[in-house]
N, C-alpha and C positions, 0 to 999 in steps of 0.2 A: 495584513497578514492574519490568517486564520489558523488555529491550532486544531489538529485532529488526533483523536485517540483511535488507533487502528485496531479493529476487531481481530480476534485470534484467527478466524477463518481467512481474513485478508492476508495475514502473516504466513499462514500455512500454504496458501496458494502462491504467494510471492516466492516462498522458499522452495517450492516444488515445481521445477520446469516441466514435469510430465503431467501436471494438473491441467484439466481442460480450460480452466479460467486463469491460468498463469499469465498469459499475454494481456488479458483484460485488466487484471489487478496491477501488473507492472506498468501498463500505460496510465492507469488511473493515478497511481502514486507518483509517477513521473510528472504528470500534469500538475498535481498539487505542488510538488517541489519546484517546478519551473515558475509557478505563480508566487513563489516565496512563502508558501504556506508551510507549516511545520507539522510533521507526522511523528506521533509518539507511540511507544510501547510501554506496557507495564509488566511487572513480574509478580 
């Protein structure tokens, strides 16, 4: 299992369905999670 800190741009694209790269980011995060990797955010 690998841990990933998601960049702000990834989060913004993931949260905005109208972004051109929303589908790409959603698929990338889904692949990581399916591999039992962990994705983190900071505040």
